[in-house]
C-alpha positions as a printed NumPy array, in Angstrom:
array([[ 143.23 ,   81.291, -136.915],
       [ 140.875,   79.228, -134.765],
       [ 141.693,   79.615, -131.079],
       [ 139.924,   78.95 , -127.805],
       [ 138.789,   82.573, -127.882],
       [ 136.366,   81.698, -130.694],
       [ 135.158,   78.663, -128.74 ],
       [ 134.641,   80.708, -125.581],
       [ 132.792,   83.532, -127.353],
       [ 130.571,   81.059, -129.198],
       [ 129.475,   79.369, -125.967],
       [ 128.949,   82.771, -124.323],
       [ 126.353,   83.532, -126.997],
       [ 124.722,   80.093, -127.09 ],
       [ 124.499,   79.029, -123.45 ],
       [ 121.995,   81.734, -122.347],
       [ 119.789,   80.872, -125.343],
       [ 119.961,   77.129, -124.654],
       [ 119.281,   77.732, -120.951],
       [ 116.135,   79.721, -121.709],
       [ 114.833,   77.69 , -124.64 ],
       [ 115.9  ,   74.284, -123.312],
       [ 114.286,   71.549, -125.454],
       [ 112.711,   74.087, -127.831],
       [ 116.07 ,   75.143, -129.28 ],
       [ 117.335,   72.693, -131.901],
       [ 120.868,   71.701, -130.883],
       [ 121.847,   71.088, -134.506],
       [ 121.226,   74.776, -135.228],
       [ 123.575,   75.521, -132.326],
       [ 126.18 ,   73.093, -133.75 ],
       [ 126.166,   74.779, -137.172],
       [ 126.511,   78.224, -135.591],
       [ 129.284,   77.126, -133.227],
       [ 131.217,   75.325, -135.976],
       [ 131.269,   78.412, -138.191],
       [ 131.805,   80.805, -135.32 ],
       [ 135.031,   78.886, -134.637],
       [ 136.28 ,   77.825, -138.09 ],
       [ 133.903,   79.439, -140.622],
       [ 135.91 ,   81.967, -142.647],
       [ 139.187,   80.226, -141.739],
       [ 138.414,   76.966, -143.558],
       [ 140.272,   78.151, -146.675],
       [ 142.402,   80.89 , -145.096],
       [ 144.178,   78.328, -142.888],
       [ 146.039,   76.759, -145.788],
       [ 145.793,   79.38 , -148.536],
       [ 146.658,   82.785, -147.136],
       [ 145.478,   84.974, -150.001],
       [ 141.803,   84.219, -150.62 ],
       [ 138.77 ,   86.506, -150.853],
       [ 136.75 ,   84.22 , -148.579],
       [ 138.283,   85.444, -145.318],
       [ 136.067,   88.508, -145.442],
       [ 132.416,   89.155, -144.631],
       [ 131.222,   89.322, -148.253],
       [ 133.589,   86.531, -149.303],
       [ 132.283,   84.16 , -146.653],
       [ 128.684,   84.992, -147.545],
       [ 129.545,   83.735, -151.056],
       [ 131.494,   80.678, -149.851],
       [ 128.555,   79.752, -147.627],
       [ 126.394,   78.93 , -150.675],
       [ 128.091,   75.533, -151.21 ],
       [ 129.351,   75.172, -147.626],
       [ 125.86 ,   75.314, -146.107],
       [ 124.931,   72.213, -148.136],
       [ 127.416,   70.31 , -145.96 ],
       [ 125.728,   71.501, -142.766],
       [ 122.249,   70.847, -144.087],
       [ 123.394,   67.297, -144.843],
       [ 125.044,   67.072, -141.405],
       [ 121.707,   67.771, -139.719],
       [ 120.508,   64.244, -140.526],
       [ 123.165,   62.831, -138.167],
       [ 123.518,   62.829, -134.403],
       [ 125.985,   61.594, -131.805],
       [ 124.7  ,   58.648, -129.813],
       [ 126.   ,   56.301, -127.15 ],
       [ 127.545,   53.189, -128.62 ],
       [ 126.743,   49.695, -127.487],
       [ 130.264,   48.509, -128.274],
       [ 133.621,   49.894, -129.35 ],
       [ 133.968,   53.653, -128.876],
       [ 131.671,   55.229, -126.238],
       [ 130.029,   57.43 , -128.878],
       [ 129.011,   56.858, -132.471],
       [ 127.592,   58.906, -135.338],
       [ 123.996,   57.866, -135.953],
       [ 122.2  ,   58.413, -139.259],
       [ 118.669,   59.7  , -138.607],
       [ 117.79 ,   59.716, -142.311],
       [ 116.088,   63.156, -142.154],
       [ 117.767,   66.5  , -142.726],
       [ 116.348,   68.584, -139.905],
       [ 117.854,   71.826, -141.202],
       [ 116.905,   72.786, -144.757],
       [ 119.525,   74.315, -147.031],
       [ 118.12 ,   77.855, -146.718],
       [ 118.127,   77.661, -142.931],
       [ 121.614,   76.127, -142.894],
       [ 122.787,   79.004, -145.081],
       [ 121.501,   81.651, -142.654],
       [ 123.015,   79.961, -139.584],
       [ 126.348,   79.412, -141.352],
       [ 126.466,   83.099, -142.314],
       [ 125.565,   84.06 , -138.727],
       [ 128.422,   81.972, -137.349],
       [ 130.884,   83.359, -139.881],
       [ 129.98 ,   86.988, -139.142],
       [ 130.245,   86.323, -135.42 ],
       [ 133.715,   84.857, -136.084],
       [ 134.888,   88.251, -137.335],
       [ 134.092,   89.873, -133.976],
       [ 137.059,   88.055, -132.437],
       [ 139.199,   88.729, -135.505],
       [ 138.556,   92.472, -135.446],
       [ 138.972,   93.207, -131.778],
       [ 141.615,   90.684, -130.787],
       [ 143.84 ,   90.497, -133.849],
       [ 146.497,   93.116, -134.455],
       [ 144.825,   94.405, -137.623],
       [ 141.727,   95.671, -135.736],
       [ 139.738,   96.031, -138.942],
       [ 136.382,   94.963, -140.303],
       [ 137.308,   93.11 , -143.487],
       [ 134.432,   93.544, -145.931],
       [ 136.309,   92.248, -149.003],
       [ 140.021,   92.055, -149.837],
       [ 141.15 ,   95.65 , -150.066],
       [ 137.881,   96.962, -148.587],
       [ 138.312,   97.406, -144.838],
       [ 137.073,   99.659, -142.068],
       [ 139.504,   99.984, -139.189],
       [ 138.458,  100.19 , -135.567],
       [ 139.812,  103.734, -135.27 ],
       [ 137.909,  104.844, -138.374],
       [ 134.626,  103.567, -136.974],
       [ 135.266,  105.312, -133.662],
       [ 136.036,  108.542, -135.525],
       [ 132.486,  108.608, -136.926],
       [ 131.347,  110.   , -133.577],
       [ 133.062,  113.326, -134.104],
       [ 136.366,  114.878, -132.995],
       [ 135.314,  115.783, -129.45 ],
       [ 134.62 ,  113.23 , -126.74 ],
       [ 132.342,  113.866, -123.715],
       [ 130.753,  117.112, -124.803],
       [ 128.801,  118.967, -122.114],
       [ 126.248,  121.087, -123.914],
       [ 122.568,  122.103, -123.467],
       [ 121.799,  120.   , -126.575],
       [ 122.459,  116.909, -124.439],
       [ 118.923,  117.36 , -123.097],
       [ 117.533,  116.232, -126.48 ],
       [ 119.498,  113.001, -126.314],
       [ 118.388,  112.399, -122.743],
       [ 114.733,  112.903, -123.703],
       [ 115.05 ,  110.297, -126.501],
       [ 116.619,  107.761, -124.145],
       [ 114.269,  108.365, -121.207],
       [ 111.104,  108.204, -123.349],
       [ 112.336,  105.008, -125.048],
       [ 113.122,  103.426, -121.703],
       [ 109.825,  104.314, -120.012],
       [ 107.739,  103.291, -123.029],
       [ 109.444,   99.905, -122.942],
       [ 106.99 ,   99.017, -120.165],
       [ 104.365,   99.164, -122.925],
       [ 105.955,   97.918, -126.155],
       [ 107.985,   95.102, -124.595],
       [ 104.797,   93.518, -123.292],
       [ 103.275,   93.729, -126.79 ],
       [ 105.855,   91.31 , -128.194],
       [ 108.705,   91.291, -130.637],
       [ 106.851,   92.949, -133.564],
       [ 105.939,   96.132, -131.687],
       [ 109.324,   96.162, -129.983],
       [ 111.084,   95.804, -133.346],
       [ 109.064,   98.707, -134.808],
       [ 109.928,  101.02 , -131.925],
       [ 113.548,   99.855, -132.017],
       [ 113.776,  100.606, -135.768],
       [ 112.089,  104.031, -135.493],
       [ 114.164,  105.238, -132.546],
       [ 117.37 ,  103.916, -134.107],
       [ 116.599,  105.604, -137.455],
       [ 115.887,  108.976, -135.797],
       [ 119.02 ,  108.775, -133.648],
       [ 121.117,  107.56 , -136.578],
       [ 120.121,  110.526, -138.733],
       [ 120.942,  112.9  , -135.901],
       [ 124.318,  111.246, -135.348],
       [ 125.202,  111.26 , -139.059],
       [ 124.509,  114.973, -139.181],
       [ 126.501,  115.36 , -136.003],
       [ 129.431,  113.482, -137.479],
       [ 129.703,  116.281, -140.07 ],
       [ 129.445,  118.799, -137.225],
       [ 126.209,  120.25 , -138.573],
       [ 124.754,  122.478, -135.889],
       [ 126.895,  120.76 , -133.215],
       [ 124.418,  117.877, -133.212],
       [ 127.201,  115.63 , -131.96 ],
       [ 126.558,  117.212, -128.585],
       [ 123.049,  115.699, -128.465],
       [ 124.562,  112.39 , -127.367],
       [ 127.426,  113.906, -125.406],
       [ 130.002,  113.187, -128.08 ],
       [ 129.884,  109.462, -127.323],
       [ 130.843,  107.069, -130.123],
       [ 127.22 ,  106.126, -130.777],
       [ 127.664,  105.362, -134.499],
       [ 130.382,  102.847, -133.667],
       [ 128.055,  101.144, -131.176],
       [ 125.328,  100.866, -133.823],
       [ 127.762,   99.508, -136.42 ],
       [ 129.301,   96.883, -134.139],
       [ 126.003,   96.038, -132.464],
       [ 124.135,   95.41 , -135.713],
       [ 126.938,   93.49 , -137.465],
       [ 128.329,   91.394, -134.609],
       [ 125.427,   90.963, -132.19 ],
       [ 121.973,   91.678, -133.612],
       [ 122.471,   90.176, -137.088],
       [ 124.056,   86.834, -136.04 ],
       [ 121.701,   86.221, -133.107],
       [ 118.626,   87.258, -135.093],
       [ 119.547,   84.853, -137.899],
       [ 120.104,   82.009, -135.419],
       [ 116.787,   82.585, -133.661],
       [ 114.946,   83.038, -136.974],
       [ 116.166,   79.617, -138.091],
       [ 115.511,   78.035, -134.692],
       [ 111.93 ,   79.329, -134.824],
       [ 111.443,   78.063, -138.382],
       [ 112.85 ,   74.619, -137.542],
       [ 110.535,   74.388, -134.544],
       [ 107.414,   75.555, -136.408],
       [ 108.068,   73.623, -139.634],
       [ 109.942,   70.419, -138.782],
       [ 111.135,   68.252, -141.672],
       [ 109.532,   64.832, -141.46 ],
       [ 110.187,   63.279, -144.869],
       [ 113.328,   61.119, -145.007],
       [ 115.994,   61.856, -147.617],
       [ 115.589,   59.955, -150.866],
       [ 118.969,   59.16 , -152.481],
       [ 119.147,   60.415, -156.062],
       [ 122.286,   58.425, -156.877],
       [ 122.668,   54.712, -156.119],
       [ 124.842,   54.348, -153.048],
       [ 127.348,   52.088, -154.835],
       [ 128.01 ,   54.771, -157.449],
       [ 127.931,   57.528, -154.839],
       [ 130.56 ,   55.668, -152.806],
       [ 132.885,   55.602, -155.817],
       [ 132.416,   59.355, -156.305],
       [ 133.176,   60.075, -152.637],
       [ 136.171,   57.717, -152.724],
       [ 137.541,   59.514, -155.797],
       [ 137.13 ,   62.934, -154.156],
       [ 138.792,   61.596, -151.001],
       [ 141.757,   60.251, -153.005],
       [ 142.238,   63.648, -154.657],
       [ 141.923,   65.472, -151.335],
       [ 144.292,   63.087, -149.553],
       [ 146.874,   63.198, -152.354],
       [ 146.72 ,   66.991, -152.45 ],
       [ 147.461,   67.387, -148.749],
       [ 150.156,   64.713, -148.802],
       [ 151.799,   66.802, -151.528],
       [ 151.127,   69.965, -149.52 ],
       [ 152.826,   68.504, -146.433],
       [ 155.733,   67.146, -148.497],
       [ 156.386,   70.587, -149.977],
       [ 156.399,   72.033, -146.458],
       [ 159.018,   69.468, -145.442],
       [ 161.274,   69.812, -148.505],
       [ 161.095,   73.602, -148.751],
       [ 160.763,   74.461, -145.063],
       [ 163.352,   77.281, -145.225],
       [ 161.472,   79.05 , -148.028],
       [ 158.121,   78.727, -146.246],
       [ 159.678,   79.91 , -142.983],
       [ 160.993,   83.072, -144.681],
       [ 157.581,   83.732, -146.278],
       [ 155.756,   83.407, -142.948],
       [ 158.241,   85.681, -141.17 ],
       [ 158.009,   88.221, -144.013],
       [ 154.252,   88.415, -143.42 ],
       [ 154.764,   89.184, -139.746],
       [ 154.459,   85.645, -138.395],
       [ 156.789,   83.807, -136.043],
       [ 157.949,   80.291, -136.894],
       [ 161.054,   78.146, -137.081],
       [ 162.095,   75.816, -139.855],
       [ 161.775,   72.882, -137.454],
       [ 158.165,   73.812, -136.695],
       [ 157.327,   73.916, -140.41 ],
       [ 158.864,   70.458, -140.896],
       [ 156.946,   69.055, -137.92 ],
       [ 153.629,   70.459, -139.15 ],
       [ 154.399,   69.179, -142.642],
       [ 154.894,   65.646, -141.307],
       [ 151.837,   65.939, -139.067],
       [ 149.36 ,   67.007, -141.732],
       [ 150.9  ,   64.787, -144.4  ],
       [ 150.402,   61.821, -142.056],
       [ 146.71 ,   62.633, -141.561],
       [ 146.297,   63.105, -145.303],
       [ 148.063,   59.779, -145.884],
       [ 145.495,   58.081, -143.626],
       [ 142.746,   59.639, -145.725],
       [ 144.491,   58.572, -148.939],
       [ 144.91 ,   54.955, -147.797],
       [ 141.367,   54.858, -146.469],
       [ 139.98 ,   56.359, -149.681],
       [ 141.735,   53.771, -151.842],
       [ 140.332,   51.04 , -149.602],
       [ 136.826,   52.384, -150.127],
       [ 136.92 ,   51.115, -153.704],
       [ 137.441,   47.625, -152.313],
       [ 134.898,   48.147, -149.509],
       [ 137.474,   47.461, -146.847],
       [ 135.975,   48.056, -143.388],
       [ 139.245,   49.177, -141.765],
       [ 139.83 ,   51.67 , -144.585],
       [ 136.338,   53.036, -144.038],
       [ 137.238,   53.821, -140.425],
       [ 140.533,   55.4  , -141.516],
       [ 138.704,   57.642, -143.986],
       [ 136.118,   58.643, -141.362],
       [ 138.723,   59.549, -138.731],
       [ 140.912,   61.514, -141.168],
       [ 137.905,   63.333, -142.671],
       [ 136.569,   64.262, -139.243],
       [ 139.91 ,   65.801, -138.323],
       [ 140.056,   67.67 , -141.621],
       [ 136.526,   68.971, -141.011],
       [ 138.38 ,   72.1  , -139.913],
       [ 138.194,   72.726, -143.684],
       [ 134.418,   72.35 , -143.662],
       [ 133.807,   70.202, -146.711],
       [ 135.574,   66.969, -145.558],
       [ 132.926,   66.685, -142.835],
       [ 130.488,   65.536, -145.54 ],
       [ 132.845,   62.644, -146.461],
       [ 132.905,   61.307, -142.902],
       [ 129.144,   61.636, -142.495],
       [ 128.42 ,   59.972, -145.831],
       [ 130.452,   56.953, -144.732],
       [ 128.246,   56.804, -141.614],
       [ 124.984,   56.553, -143.579],
       [ 123.046,   53.374, -142.901],
       [ 122.905,   52.392, -146.575],
       [ 126.628,   53.027, -146.995],
       [ 127.572,   51.091, -143.855],
       [ 125.587,   48.167, -145.26 ],
       [ 127.901,   48.1  , -148.277],
       [ 130.808,   47.292, -145.95 ],
       [ 129.008,   44.561, -144.031],
       [ 130.692,   41.135, -144.356],
       [ 129.01 ,   38.964, -146.966],
       [ 127.321,   35.85 , -145.564],
       [ 129.085,   32.619, -146.355],
       [ 127.29 ,   29.981, -148.359]])
């Protein structure tokens, strides 16, 4: 579930990058990463407990359509408002983040999300796919049965580390390509040695003192190197190849508005029904949650049912009003969709209603 821990960890990763890069780092790339680092794999798992998408491979698949939402979102920004609310969503007309780049950043955020899930949830497992997991203890066990081995073979491990460290005075100054080559070569050599050591072949585990080096490589690559490398790869691409051509609508905005309104009606009606079921069958849902190890009371289920049904009702009313181009209903649909952006896809509804061409459809008609 999304908690402040995800928020905190996301900012811990982003703030040093933003501090160093300053204006060179596209803040919309940071937004996409942060959004998915917080919600990402939970966007379906929150309301439908048994889905394949709350896993690393599952989210990589879900990201194919989801990243279209974030690519579309990159044409908008938050600006100061001249009247009304202090801030407003401004349509820039240009998608700054292409779909391919949005896909990579969304995946990066989702993978980073699982770092918190694995180490700070009770399961303590890397969920690859439903039924395919690697527990924390299993990964630690790859290092061998003995911890802190003192053996003459440790000298080999020390030589590898010392040489790598001293040579860094040379390859670090050469840039990221040479550094990446050395990093890959040294890691490959050490990995092979550690794999052999894990099977206790020739006591090679002793080369690195019996430390859990394989676990470090696994966690480091999956949770640190891969997400940050994807984010920086996209940030570099966005900087070097900025999108300058404005979006050209393929569907007339009047027809597109009807499509979005229809989708919003279905979405609103679904969650009104969802909340109503929670209210009417609160005892059954309470027993199911407790059976799965959760803690909840029937009163809490009823409250949450009313709460989310009310938000969905706002979306439903607003969506119906969209057909009649009612300005107040447009605002209702935007507010409700923004709140439901915890589910990812409703964010596109709110942003679409903030497009310049769409806003013009709701402008009052001049009197004759």
